[in-house]
N, C-alpha and C positions, 0 to 999 in steps of 0.2 A: 134274897132272891129265890124264886122257884123256877126250876128249869125242866123242860120236857125234852127228852131224847127220843128220836124216832129210830127204831131198829132193834135188832135182837142178837147180833153176832159178836164176834170177838172185838171188832173195832168199836162197837157201841158199848160193850162192857168196859173197855179201856177208857173211853170218853166219860162214862158215868163214874168210874172209879176216880179219875183225875178231877172231874168237875166237883165231885162231892167233897174234895179236900179243901175247896176254896172257902175262906172265912166269909165270903159274900153270899154263900149259898145256904139257904135254910132247908130246901127239899129238892130231891132229884126224882123225877117221874120218868118212866119209860113206856113206850108203846111199840111193839108188844112186850119188849124186854125178854128176860130169861130167868131161869131159876137162880142164876148167879146175880143178875142185876136186881132181882127182887130183894136181895139182902142189903142193897144200897138204898133203895126206895121203892115205893109202890109201882107195880106194873099193871098195865091195862091191855086187855086182849083185843087190840086193834092192829091189823096187819099194815105194813108199810105201804102196800099198794091200794089200801082202802082210803082213798083221798077224802071221800065224804065222811067216813067214820073218824078220820083224824081231825077234820075240821070241827065236827061236833065235840070231840074230846077236848080240843084246845079251847073251844068256847066254854066248855064246862069247867075246866081247870084254871083258865086264865093265867098261864105261866108268864113270867117276865121275859123269858127267852126260849125259843124252840131251836134245838140243834138237830139237823137232819143228817143221819148217818149214811144210808145207802143212796145210790144214784137213781133208782127207779121212781121214787116219789118226787124227786127234784125234776126229773124229765117230764113227769106228768103235771107239773105246775103247782106242787104243794106250797112252795115258798111264796109264789105269787098270790095264791088264794089266802094264805094266812096273813101276809102283809096287807092285803086289801081289807082284812078284818081288823087291822090295827096292831098286829103282833110283830115283835122283833124276831127275825129268823136268821139263823146262821146257815147259809146255803144259797146258791145262785138261783136266779129265775129260770123258767123253762127255756127261754131263748138262749140264755148264757150256758145252760146245762147241755145244750146241743153239742158243745165241744166234746162231750163224752157220748151222748146219745146218738150222734151221727158222725162216724169217722170221716165220711166224705165231706161233711160240713166243716169239720175241724181242718182237714187238709186244704180246703178251699180258702179258709180264713188265714191259714199260715202262708199260703201263696200270696194272698192279698196284702198281708202285713210284712212280707219279706222275712218270715221266720224260717230258719234252716230246718229242712226235713227231707225225707227220702222222696225221690221221683215216684209219681203215682198215677193211677187212672181209676175212674169210677165206672162201674158196668152193671147193666141189668141183662145184657145179651151175652150168651155163651160164646158165640163166634167172635164178637168184638173183644171179649176178655182174653180169649186165646190168642188173638192177633196181637194184643198188647204184650202177652207173655213172650212173643217172638222177639220183642225188643229188649228183653232182660236175660240175664244169665242166672243159672241156679246158684244158691237156693232161692225159692220164690216165696214172698210173703203175701198171704191172702187173708183178708179181714172181712168178717160180716160187718155191714155198715152200722147196724143198730146194737142195742144192749143184748149181750149173750152171756151174762153172769161170769165174765172173765174168761170164757172158753171159746170165743169166736175168732181167735187168731190161729192160723195154721201156717207153719213154715214147711213147705214142700221141698224135699231135697233133690227131686228129679222132675223133669218136665212131665212125665207121665203121671206122677203124683199130683202135680199142679193142675193138669187137665182134668183129672178125676175130681179134684177138690172143687174146681170151678163149677163143674156140672152138679155136684152134690149141694154146694152152697146155694146156687141159683135155683135149685129144685126144692129148697126149703129145709136144708139140714138144720138151720137154726131158726126156723119159722120166719116170722116177719123180719127178724133182725138181719137175715141174709137175703132179703128181697133185692138188695143192692150189694154189690161186692166192691171192695177197694183192694187193688193190687199194687204192691210197692216193691221197689228194688230193695234187696237185702243190704243192710248196713253192717259193716264189720266194726267191732269195738266192744266196749264194756258198758252195760246198761246200769242206770241208777235212777232213783226216785227222788224228786224234789217237791217240797210242799210249801206253797206260798199262801200266807194268810193275807187277805186283802179286803178293803171296803169298796173296791172299785177304782180307787185312785192310789192309795198308800199300800205299801207292801212290807211284810216281814217274812223272811225266808228261814225256815227251820233247817236244822242239820240234815244233810242228805242221807238217805238210807238205800239199801239194796235188798231185793227180795229174790227168792228162788222159785220161779214159776213152774218148773218141770217137776213131775212127781218122783223121778228117780234120782239117785245120787249121781254126782258128776253132771248134773243138769241134763238128764236124759229122760225119755218118755214123754207122754202127752202133757200139754199145758194144764195147769190147775189155777185156782184162785190165788195160790201162793202156799208154799210148803215151809216157809220160814223167812226171816228177815234179820237185818242187823243195821245198826247205825252207831257212829257215823261211817260213811263210805269213804275209804281212803282215796279212791280214784277222783273224788270231787274235791280237789285242792282249792284253796282260796281263789287262785287265778281262774280256774274253770268255773267256779261258782259266780264269779264276777262276769265272765263271758256269758253265762246263761242268763243272768239278770239283764245284761245290756242287749243281747241279741234275741232273746226269747221272751222273758217275763214281761219286761216293760213294753216292747212292741206289741205283744199280744194283748195285754190288759189295756194299753192305750188305744189300740185299734178297736177293741170291743166297746170301750167307752165312747169313742168318736162315732161309732156306728149305732149308738143308742141302745146298746145292750151291755151296760156295765156289769162286771163280774164281781159278785160279793161272796165271801166264804173262803174255802180253801181250794186252790187250784193245784192239782196233782200233775206234775210235769214228768213224764217218763222220757229220759234222755239217753241217747247213745253217744258215748265219747268216741268219736271216729278220728282217723288221722287228719281230717279236715276241721276238727273241732266238734263241740256238742251239737247234736241234731235231735229234733223231737221225734220220739217213737209214738207217743200218744198223749192226750190230755184226759184227765178224769176230773169230775166235778165234786169229788169228796176225798176224804182221807183214804189212803190205801189200806188194804187189809191183807197181810199182817203188818205192814209198816207202821200203822197208827199205834199199835201196841208198844213198839219200842220207843217211839217218839214220846208217848205219854209217860212212859216209865222213866225215861232219862231226863225229863223236864222237871227242874226244881221250882220253877216259877208258877204262879197262879195263872191258869189259862183262861179263866172266865172273863177278865177285863178285855182281852184281845178278841175273844169270841163276840162279846157284846159290841165292841167298837167296830168289828167287821160287819156286824149286822146293821148298825145304825149310821156309821160314817160321820162326817163332819169334823174330823180332826186333821191337824197338820201331820205331815210325815214324821216330824221329830217326835211329837207327842204319841203318835201311833207306835213308833218303834220302842218308845220307853215302856209301853205296856207289857212287852215281852222281850226283854233283852236276851239275845241268843248267845250262850257262852262260847268262847273261842275254842274250848276243849270240852265238848260234851261228854258225859259219862258213856263209855261203851255199853251197848245193850244188844242182846240177841233174843230172838223169838223162834222157838221150834214148834211147828204145827204137828199135832197128832190127828190123824185122819182115820176113817173107817176103811178096812180092807175093801178093795174094789174101787175106791175113789181114784180118779174123777169119773169112773163109770158107775155101774149100779152097785149098790151096797145094802147090807142088812141093817135094820134099826133095832135098838133095844138092848144091845149088849151092855153088861154091867162094867163100870169103871171103878176100880179100887185104888187105894193109895194116895188119893188126892190130898188128904189131910197131912200126911208126912211130907209130901213133895212141897206143899204150900208153906210148911213150917221152916223151910230153909231160909237163911238170910238172903236178902236181895233177890227174892224170887216172887213172881206173881203168876197165877194161872188164870188166864182170861178164857171164858167159856164161849164157844162159837156155835155148838150144836149139842147141847145136853138137856136132859129133863130128869125128872124123878119118877120112878115106878111106884107101884102100890106098896112095895116093901120098904120104900124110903131110900133105895139105892140110886146113885147117879148113873144114868144110862145115856148112851150115844144115840142121837136122833138125826144126825146130819152127816155130811161128807167130811168137812173139816170140823173137828169137834173141840179141841183144846189148843190153847196157845201158851206154851210154857216159856215165860219171859224172865230174863235175868240180867242184872247189871254186874259189872266188875271193874276193877281198876284198869284192866286192859281187856281187849277183845278176847284174848285167849282165856282170861279168867272168867269172863261172862259166858263164853261158850261152855267151859268146863262146868260152871255152876248150873247152867240150863240143862245139860245132859245128866248131871247128878240128880236133878229133880225128875227128869224124864224117866230115869231108871228106877225111881221109887214108885212109879205109876204102874199098877197091875191091870193091864188091859190087853189080853191076847188077841182081840179082834182089831186092835189098832195098828197103824203103820206110821212111820216117820223116817225122815232122812237123818243120817248121822254126820253130814258134811256141811251143815249150815255155816256160812261165813268162810268157806274154803278159799275163795279168791283173796279176801282181805288177810286171812291167816298166812297164805303163801307170801303175800307182799311183805308182811311184818317180819317173816322169817328170813 
């Protein structure tokens, strides 16, 4: 098989790395890919938002399967376009991808299907939004309706902060993404990420993961795309996972299918474990980043058959599940993100990163590249906000964390930042 991966970040590097291990695969292509992904297979300089360019590239390469990593091309209808051309695609249609592309759409669907989530309102008017805030207690959750690169959620601790944020968002803080605003009641609890592979009818649920969205240690500071992750998540016990399947996953996917928009690909369910049980924080139409990195590294099975089955459908649930048996005790894995100083705000590009060879040589360590390039001198340089994903496995979560930070400490990059407390909740529970 020949597989084309769309994307260039750490998530796509992890997917390319895992897919390339399959005995079914002859070649892995990436668009646009990265300097790290180019070592796995040829990369083509076509950006993920260049839908016409990706269509032309796919027609030229004729891959057996297209795996779409990021959400933007899915929201723009890439999967629909390529399927109409006769290609198998791992990723949902544009209609189904609205579960991520529009938070208001997702909330309305949850209400329609009886899926537990926070009380909410949708607004384009400042006065109406502030009137809804009157019905809530601090803290306040404000979300740009559209895609905002993982940064469109603000938790305002005071009413004055919430009022100011309403005005900023509806005045274009996130461009078109915040043309509409979703305001939610704050949910108390612990958050986790669940990833469900589906062909629209059948499901396989991967081990739950947890990520750290805040830039600062102790989960402080502004939200980011993610500063680290780990799996499995201890809070997601077998009983809780069963409840999620019964009250969230199956009602949601069944409702989407009944409404004529079956969901194919991976459904990312962000859940909050509240005193009243698990409730949905958000849906995403792709693998999480940095959660994908730990899921790919802890997975012993060949992922390609389930990706292909999700793209094509037509199997029984029993046969679908057999393609990717999920272990009862998955190998603990942790991912520490190294970012450029200044992230998630403005940052400089071009700083040189040394020590990657020594860090990568450690047993049970993989370094997935999220924002790197090579300068004229042949040095690896940082060209993004989130730059590296140092990922490690271990017999225990403590061992995985220790190995990941051992690798981090071998990397010489003065312009980089990272958190030293990835996995702290789970580590506290284990102690």
